[in-house]
ZAMARLUM-17418 format. One line per field, with one value per residue (C-alpha): residue number from 1; residue in three letters; y, z, x. Coordinates in steps of 0.25 Angstrom, whole numbers, plus 5000, padded with zeros to 4 digits. Layout:
BEGIN
n	NUM, ...
res	ALA, ...
Y	Y, ...
Z	Z, ...
X	X, ...
END
This chain:
BEGIN
n	1, 2, 3, 4, 5, 6, 7, 8, 9, 10, 11, 12, 13, 14, 15, 16, 17, 18, 19, 20, 21, 22, 23, 24, 25, 26, 27, 28, 29, 30, 31, 32, 33, 34, 35, 36, 37, 38, 39, 40, 41, 42, 43, 44, 45, 46, 47, 48, 49, 50, 51, 52, 53, 54, 55, 56, 57, 58, 59, 60, 61, 62, 63, 64, 65, 66, 67, 68, 69, 70, 71, 72, 73, 74, 75, 76, 77, 78, 79, 80, 81, 82, 83, 84, 85, 86, 87, 88, 89, 90, 91, 92, 93, 94, 95, 96, 97, 98, 99, 100, 101, 102, 103, 104, 105, 106, 107, 108, 109, 110, 111, 112, 113, 114, 115, 116, 117, 118, 119, 120, 121, 122, 123, 124, 125, 126, 127, 128, 129, 130, 131, 132, 133, 134, 135, 136, 137, 138, 139, 140, 141, 142, 143, 144, 145, 146, 147, 148, 149, 150, 151, 152, 153, 154, 155, 156, 157, 158, 159, 160, 161, 162, 163, 164, 165, 166, 167, 168, 169, 170, 171, 172, 173, 174, 175, 176, 177, 178, 179, 180, 181, 182, 183, 184, 185, 186, 187, 188, 189, 190, 191, 192, 193, 194, 195, 196, 197, 198, 199, 200, 201, 202, 203, 204, 205, 206, 207, 208, 209, 210, 211, 212, 213, 214, 215, 216, 217, 218, 219, 220, 221, 222, 223, 224, 225, 226, 227, 228, 229, 230, 231, 232, 233, 234, 235, 236, 237, 238, 239, 240, 241, 242, 243, 244, 245, 246, 247, 248, 249, 250, 251, 252, 253, 254, 255, 256, 257, 258, 259, 260, 261, 262, 263, 264, 265, 266, 267, 268, 269, 270, 271, 272, 273, 274, 275, 276, 277, 278, 279, 280, 281, 282, 283, 284, 285, 286, 287, 288, 289, 290, 291, 292, 293, 294, 295, 296, 297, 298, 299, 300, 301, 302, 303, 304, 305, 306, 307, 308, 309, 310, 311, 312, 313, 314, 315, 316, 317, 318, 319, 320, 321, 322, 323, 324, 325, 326, 327, 328, 329, 330, 331, 332, 333, 334, 335, 336, 337, 338, 339, 340, 341, 342, 343, 344, 345, 346, 347, 348, 349, 350, 351, 352, 353, 354, 355, 356, 357, 358, 359, 360, 361, 362, 363, 364, 365, 366, 367, 368, 369, 370, 371, 372, 373, 374, 375, 376, 377, 378, 379, 380, 381, 382, 383, 384, 385, 386, 387, 388, 389, 390, 391, 392, 393, 394, 395, 396, 397, 398, 399, 400, 401, 402, 403, 404, 405, 406, 407, 408, 409, 410, 411, 412, 413, 414, 415, 416, 417, 418, 419, 420, 421, 422, 423, 424, 425, 426, 427, 428, 429, 430, 431, 432, 433, 434, 435, 436, 437, 438, 439, 440, 441, 442
res	UNK, UNK, UNK, UNK, UNK, UNK, UNK, UNK, UNK, UNK, UNK, UNK, UNK, UNK, UNK, UNK, UNK, UNK, UNK, UNK, UNK, UNK, UNK, UNK, UNK, UNK, UNK, UNK, UNK, UNK, UNK, UNK, UNK, UNK, UNK, UNK, UNK, UNK, UNK, UNK, UNK, UNK, UNK, UNK, UNK, UNK, UNK, UNK, UNK, UNK, UNK, UNK, UNK, UNK, UNK, UNK, UNK, UNK, UNK, UNK, UNK, UNK, UNK, UNK, UNK, UNK, UNK, UNK, UNK, UNK, UNK, UNK, UNK, UNK, UNK, UNK, UNK, UNK, UNK, UNK, UNK, UNK, UNK, UNK, UNK, UNK, UNK, UNK, UNK, UNK, UNK, UNK, UNK, UNK, UNK, UNK, UNK, UNK, UNK, UNK, UNK, UNK, UNK, UNK, UNK, UNK, UNK, UNK, UNK, UNK, UNK, UNK, UNK, UNK, UNK, UNK, UNK, UNK, UNK, UNK, UNK, UNK, UNK, UNK, UNK, UNK, UNK, UNK, UNK, UNK, UNK, UNK, UNK, UNK, UNK, UNK, UNK, UNK, UNK, UNK, UNK, UNK, UNK, UNK, UNK, UNK, UNK, UNK, UNK, UNK, UNK, UNK, UNK, UNK, UNK, UNK, UNK, UNK, UNK, UNK, UNK, UNK, UNK, UNK, UNK, UNK, UNK, UNK, UNK, UNK, UNK, UNK, UNK, UNK, UNK, UNK, UNK, UNK, UNK, UNK, UNK, UNK, UNK, UNK, UNK, UNK, UNK, UNK, UNK, UNK, UNK, UNK, UNK, UNK, UNK, UNK, UNK, UNK, UNK, UNK, UNK, UNK, UNK, UNK, UNK, UNK, UNK, UNK, UNK, UNK, UNK, UNK, UNK, UNK, UNK, UNK, UNK, UNK, UNK, UNK, UNK, UNK, UNK, UNK, UNK, UNK, UNK, UNK, UNK, UNK, UNK, UNK, UNK, UNK, UNK, UNK, UNK, UNK, UNK, UNK, UNK, UNK, UNK, UNK, UNK, UNK, UNK, UNK, UNK, UNK, UNK, UNK, UNK, UNK, UNK, UNK, UNK, UNK, UNK, UNK, UNK, UNK, UNK, UNK, UNK, UNK, UNK, UNK, UNK, UNK, UNK, UNK, UNK, UNK, UNK, UNK, UNK, UNK, UNK, UNK, UNK, UNK, UNK, UNK, UNK, UNK, UNK, UNK, UNK, UNK, UNK, UNK, UNK, UNK, UNK, UNK, UNK, UNK, UNK, UNK, UNK, UNK, UNK, UNK, UNK, UNK, UNK, UNK, UNK, UNK, UNK, UNK, UNK, UNK, UNK, UNK, UNK, UNK, UNK, UNK, UNK, UNK, UNK, UNK, UNK, UNK, UNK, UNK, UNK, UNK, UNK, UNK, UNK, UNK, UNK, UNK, UNK, UNK, UNK, UNK, UNK, UNK, UNK, UNK, UNK, UNK, UNK, UNK, UNK, UNK, UNK, UNK, UNK, UNK, UNK, UNK, UNK, UNK, UNK, UNK, UNK, UNK, UNK, UNK, UNK, UNK, UNK, UNK, UNK, UNK, UNK, UNK, UNK, UNK, UNK, UNK, UNK, UNK, UNK, UNK, UNK, UNK, UNK, UNK, UNK, UNK, UNK, UNK, UNK, UNK, UNK, UNK, UNK, UNK, UNK, UNK, UNK, UNK, UNK, UNK, UNK, UNK, UNK, UNK, UNK, UNK, UNK, UNK, UNK, UNK, UNK, UNK, UNK, UNK, UNK, UNK, UNK, UNK, UNK, UNK, UNK, UNK, UNK, UNK, UNK, UNK, UNK, UNK, UNK, UNK, UNK, UNK, UNK, UNK, UNK, UNK, UNK, UNK, UNK, UNK, UNK, UNK
Y	5029, 5042, 5051, 5061, 5050, 5044, 5058, 5058, 5047, 5052, 5064, 5056, 5048, 5059, 5066, 5056, 5053, 5069, 5070, 5054, 5047, 5034, 5028, 5032, 5016, 5015, 5027, 5022, 5007, 5012, 5021, 5013, 5000, 5013, 5012, 4997, 5002, 5006, 5000, 4995, 5004, 5015, 5009, 5010, 5024, 5031, 5021, 5027, 5040, 5042, 5034, 5044, 5056, 5051, 5048, 5064, 5069, 5080, 5084, 5085, 5095, 5104, 5106, 5110, 5119, 5125, 5132, 5134, 5125, 5115, 5101, 5095, 5082, 5088, 5099, 5087, 5080, 5089, 5092, 5078, 5077, 5088, 5084, 5070, 5066, 5077, 5080, 5094, 5105, 5103, 5086, 5088, 5098, 5089, 5078, 5085, 5090, 5088, 5080, 5064, 5057, 5069, 5078, 5093, 5100, 5111, 5124, 5135, 5135, 5119, 5121, 5134, 5122, 5112, 5121, 5127, 5111, 5107, 5105, 5101, 5086, 5082, 5084, 5098, 5100, 5111, 5102, 5097, 5082, 5075, 5082, 5074, 5061, 5062, 5062, 5068, 5077, 5070, 5057, 5064, 5065, 5050, 5046, 5054, 5049, 5037, 5035, 5047, 5046, 5036, 5045, 5050, 5034, 5030, 5042, 5038, 5025, 5028, 5035, 5024, 5015, 5003, 4988, 4980, 4968, 4957, 4944, 4932, 4922, 4911, 4902, 4903, 4906, 4906, 4918, 4912, 4909, 4924, 4929, 4923, 4923, 4939, 4938, 4930, 4943, 4951, 4958, 4960, 4951, 4947, 4943, 4951, 4953, 4951, 4945, 4931, 4932, 4946, 4949, 4961, 4965, 4978, 4985, 4988, 4976, 4977, 4968, 4965, 4959, 4948, 4935, 4930, 4944, 4938, 4926, 4928, 4923, 4938, 4951, 4963, 4966, 4974, 4967, 4976, 4972, 4956, 4957, 4962, 4950, 4943, 4947, 4940, 4928, 4921, 4907, 4897, 4892, 4907, 4916, 4930, 4943, 4955, 4967, 4976, 4970, 4981, 4974, 4960, 4960, 4957, 4947, 4940, 4936, 4934, 4922, 4916, 4916, 4908, 4898, 4902, 4894, 4899, 4913, 4928, 4937, 4951, 4962, 4978, 4989, 4991, 4980, 4984, 4980, 4967, 4961, 4966, 4959, 4945, 4947, 4946, 4933, 4925, 4929, 4925, 4911, 4917, 4908, 4910, 4926, 4931, 4947, 4954, 4969, 4977, 4989, 4994, 4992, 4987, 4978, 4968, 4958, 4959, 4960, 4948, 4940, 4945, 4937, 4928, 4930, 4923, 4937, 4949, 4960, 4974, 4981, 4995, 5007, 5017, 5030, 5022, 5028, 5015, 5014, 5027, 5024, 5013, 5023, 5037, 5045, 5039, 5049, 5062, 5056, 5054, 5044, 5038, 5042, 5050, 5048, 5051, 5043, 5031, 5030, 5026, 5017, 5009, 5008, 5003, 4992, 4986, 4987, 4980, 4971, 4967, 4959, 4949, 4942, 4931, 4927, 4925, 4931, 4943, 4956, 4963, 4978, 4985, 4996, 5001, 5013, 5020, 5029, 5024, 5031, 5019, 5007, 5005, 5015, 5006, 4994, 5001, 5009, 4996, 4983, 4994, 4994, 4979, 4970, 4958, 4961, 4963, 4966, 4952, 4957, 4958, 4946, 4938, 4939, 4938, 4931, 4932, 4948, 4949, 4963, 4967, 4981, 4985, 4985, 4975, 4979, 4977, 4990, 4992, 5004, 5005, 5013, 5001, 4987, 4991, 4989, 4998, 5003, 4993, 4992, 4979, 4977, 4962, 4958, 4948, 4945, 4937, 4921, 4919, 4916, 4902, 4892, 4881, 4879, 4883, 4874, 4870, 4872, 4883
Z	4943, 4934, 4931, 4940, 4950, 4950, 4950, 4964, 4969, 4967, 4976, 4987, 4988, 4988, 4998, 5005, 5006, 5008, 5021, 5028, 5035, 5026, 5014, 5001, 4998, 5009, 5007, 4992, 4994, 5006, 4999, 4988, 4998, 5001, 4985, 4981, 4969, 4959, 4949, 4950, 4937, 4944, 4959, 4950, 4942, 4957, 4963, 4951, 4950, 4966, 4967, 4956, 4963, 4974, 4968, 4959, 4975, 4973, 4959, 4961, 4974, 4966, 4952, 4965, 4972, 4958, 4957, 4971, 4974, 4987, 4986, 4989, 4983, 4975, 4968, 4967, 4959, 4951, 4949, 4944, 4935, 4928, 4927, 4926, 4920, 4910, 4912, 4909, 4919, 4911, 4910, 4929, 4928, 4921, 4934, 4946, 4942, 4957, 4954, 4960, 4963, 4955, 4962, 4966, 4954, 4952, 4959, 4949, 4957, 4953, 4936, 4939, 4943, 4933, 4923, 4928, 4927, 4915, 4905, 4915, 4921, 4934, 4934, 4930, 4929, 4941, 4951, 4960, 4956, 4974, 4966, 4954, 4958, 4971, 4982, 4993, 5002, 5016, 5006, 4994, 5001, 5006, 4993, 4984, 4993, 4994, 4976, 4971, 4958, 4957, 4965, 4953, 4948, 4960, 4964, 4949, 4951, 4965, 4957, 4949, 4954, 4961, 4954, 4963, 4967, 4974, 4982, 4979, 4993, 4990, 5000, 4989, 4975, 4967, 4958, 4945, 4946, 4954, 4940, 4932, 4939, 4938, 4926, 4921, 4928, 4916, 4926, 4923, 4934, 4935, 4945, 4953, 4951, 4966, 4973, 4971, 4973, 4969, 4955, 4950, 4944, 4934, 4936, 4947, 4947, 4958, 4968, 4971, 4958, 4962, 4968, 4971, 4983, 4989, 4989, 4998, 4982, 4983, 4992, 4987, 4990, 4982, 4977, 4986, 5000, 4994, 4994, 5008, 5013, 5004, 5012, 5024, 5021, 5030, 5031, 5034, 5050, 5051, 5062, 5056, 5058, 5050, 5060, 5053, 5044, 5040, 5031, 5032, 5018, 5019, 5031, 5021, 5013, 5023, 5027, 5013, 5014, 5026, 5020, 5029, 5040, 5051, 5059, 5056, 5063, 5057, 5066, 5066, 5073, 5065, 5069, 5062, 5048, 5053, 5055, 5042, 5037, 5045, 5033, 5023, 5031, 5032, 5016, 5012, 5021, 5030, 5044, 5047, 5051, 5064, 5067, 5079, 5080, 5089, 5095, 5092, 5086, 5099, 5102, 5116, 5105, 5098, 5112, 5114, 5101, 5100, 5089, 5087, 5072, 5061, 5050, 5054, 5044, 5048, 5035, 5043, 5041, 5033, 5024, 5013, 5003, 4994, 4992, 4988, 4974, 4980, 4992, 4984, 4996, 5005, 4998, 5005, 5017, 5030, 5038, 5046, 5053, 5047, 5043, 5054, 5065, 5054, 5054, 5069, 5067, 5057, 5066, 5080, 5071, 5064, 5079, 5086, 5073, 5074, 5089, 5082, 5074, 5079, 5075, 5062, 5058, 5048, 5050, 5038, 5039, 5025, 5022, 5011, 5011, 5002, 5012, 5018, 5031, 5031, 5026, 5024, 5039, 5045, 5042, 5045, 5058, 5063, 5059, 5067, 5078, 5075, 5075, 5075, 5061, 5048, 5034, 5026, 5010, 5002, 4993, 5004, 5010, 4999, 4987, 4975, 4980, 4977, 4967, 4969, 4978, 4977, 4993, 5003, 5006, 4997, 4992, 4982, 4974, 4966, 4953, 4955, 4959, 4954, 4971, 4982, 4989, 5000, 5008, 5016, 5023, 5029, 5041, 5049, 5063, 5066, 5070, 5084, 5089, 5088, 5102, 5097, 5108, 5105, 5095, 5087, 5074, 5078
X	4896, 4895, 4909, 4903, 4900, 4915, 4920, 4910, 4916, 4932, 4928, 4920, 4935, 4943, 4935, 4935, 4948, 4952, 4946, 4947, 4957, 4958, 4967, 4962, 4959, 4951, 4942, 4940, 4937, 4925, 4921, 4918, 4914, 4902, 4901, 4898, 4891, 4904, 4907, 4919, 4921, 4917, 4927, 4937, 4935, 4932, 4945, 4956, 4952, 4951, 4967, 4972, 4967, 4975, 4987, 4987, 4986, 4995, 4995, 4981, 4985, 4995, 4985, 4976, 4988, 4990, 4976, 4974, 4963, 4963, 4968, 4953, 4949, 4937, 4948, 4957, 4948, 4942, 4959, 4960, 4950, 4956, 4970, 4969, 4953, 4958, 4943, 4939, 4933, 4917, 4919, 4922, 4913, 4901, 4905, 4904, 4889, 4885, 4872, 4873, 4885, 4893, 4902, 4898, 4897, 4910, 4913, 4919, 4933, 4934, 4931, 4940, 4949, 4947, 4950, 4964, 4967, 4963, 4973, 4982, 4987, 4991, 5005, 5012, 5026, 5025, 5021, 5033, 5038, 5033, 5019, 5016, 5023, 5011, 5022, 5019, 5031, 5031, 5035, 5045, 5057, 5058, 5054, 5062, 5074, 5068, 5069, 5078, 5077, 5063, 5056, 5048, 5046, 5042, 5032, 5026, 5023, 5017, 5006, 5002, 4990, 4994, 4992, 4982, 4992, 4985, 4995, 4988, 4985, 4993, 4985, 4972, 4978, 4990, 4993, 4991, 4978, 4975, 4982, 4973, 4962, 4964, 4964, 4952, 4946, 4952, 4962, 4978, 4983, 4998, 5009, 5017, 5031, 5038, 5027, 5024, 5008, 5007, 4996, 4995, 4985, 4984, 4971, 4961, 4950, 4937, 4944, 4930, 4931, 4941, 4938, 4951, 4955, 4941, 4944, 4959, 4967, 4974, 4974, 4975, 4992, 5003, 5015, 5024, 5015, 5017, 5032, 5033, 5025, 5033, 5044, 5041, 5043, 5033, 5034, 5023, 5022, 5030, 5024, 5024, 5018, 5014, 5015, 5008, 4996, 4987, 4978, 4984, 4989, 5004, 5001, 4991, 5004, 5012, 5001, 5001, 5015, 5015, 5003, 4994, 5005, 5011, 5007, 5004, 5000, 4995, 4997, 4992, 4990, 4974, 4964, 4957, 4966, 4970, 4955, 4953, 4965, 4961, 4949, 4958, 4968, 4956, 4948, 4965, 4963, 4977, 4973, 4988, 4987, 4981, 4980, 4985, 4982, 4993, 4993, 5005, 5019, 5023, 5012, 5014, 5011, 5024, 5031, 5024, 5027, 5043, 5051, 5037, 5039, 5045, 5041, 5035, 5031, 5031, 5023, 5023, 5016, 5022, 5020, 5012, 5023, 5023, 5008, 5007, 5003, 4990, 4986, 4991, 4983, 4994, 5004, 4995, 4987, 4992, 4984, 4994, 5005, 5015, 5032, 5035, 5025, 5028, 5044, 5042, 5031, 5039, 5050, 5043, 5032, 5047, 5053, 5042, 5039, 5054, 5052, 5041, 5051, 5060, 5073, 5076, 5063, 5061, 5053, 5049, 5046, 5038, 5032, 5023, 5033, 5044, 5050, 5063, 5062, 5051, 5056, 5074, 5075, 5064, 5072, 5085, 5082, 5075, 5090, 5098, 5091, 5085, 5097, 5092, 5088, 5092, 5087, 5086, 5089, 5076, 5084, 5085, 5072, 5065, 5074, 5061, 5061, 5078, 5079, 5066, 5072, 5086, 5086, 5086, 5075, 5060, 5059, 5045, 5041, 5029, 5039, 5049, 5040, 5025, 5020, 5018, 5031, 5035, 5048, 5052, 5064, 5065, 5072, 5077, 5079, 5092, 5089, 5092, 5105, 5109, 5108, 5115, 5129, 5143, 5149, 5139, 5132, 5120
END
């Protein structure tokens, strides 16, 4: 692609994200599928620049407002090319020619904007901290309260591109062998610090060039997500439910823990996602997984299977604040219910899923959120309303993770752990009372 064609591709992606109610990563995937002739190098450049623009949304908007210009994709791109790309107005005008595969020529007011921005940088002393750190107003208060003096450090970490984390499927491969295979492909790969089957790749390779992905030997999964699945502690032969399975990433990890023995049920209210997940299960060689679409969190199926499972994972729908470095558009676009609607839904899901846990069984509540309202507060309210359950301290639930976080819960952040933001609490139902006659040992 020519330099101008690359800029036009970025503009097309920005326009589409601005006009359709779909997550940016889904828009990018669909756009690349429609442009299969692009080279890996062009895809990498377009993707990097596009996500860079999304990560600097608030600052670019601040500059446009400062100069009285509307915050629209084309203006945002022009500002980005000056403020981050350090291009001059003449260099940018040479790209915006209106030729085939090039953006339309600059208008006079657009060139005037470029001249005003020339010599400036993305940051400005007059910017409010929340703008500089790309924190939306709806989350600023809760996150300031959560992190206190560490707020700036945590938000800065959210602005860095995430690494590529892989989880080795132990049914098909060993981590050391996969590490060697990745290094033979010229990639900088290392074992994850905390996840026993995790591998971190310190660059962004073309995924189509990774044969171990096609064979089901590895799956893409953030290290934090791998640790949440680890907390389920599913054993071979047990009965397990992944109550909000989604695309099935944690379901895969749980079923592999069980060595393909026992029974895992992947539930979700979105049947289409379960159908797509089923293909991942087959590719991974896992045959102990059943998919179960639910009409809602209170589906009749839950009542019929009360006390029927050893382990239940509730990876609840949430604000997604922990995934901002991976999904930067989620800061500014509300594609699902807002926080006011999410909080009661989380409580309802947790209460309903808890009915599935048998006496002595384990319930794991997890989110990819950094907000206390969605995490600790939900667990505290559940325990107050459901005395049959107790919280299991992290060091007891997973001794290998003792000391990872200072609290009894798993609480991961990008700045402290270099993972996505995750929360998980292990809750255990009291065992059934002993039926031994009085006077005998139980």
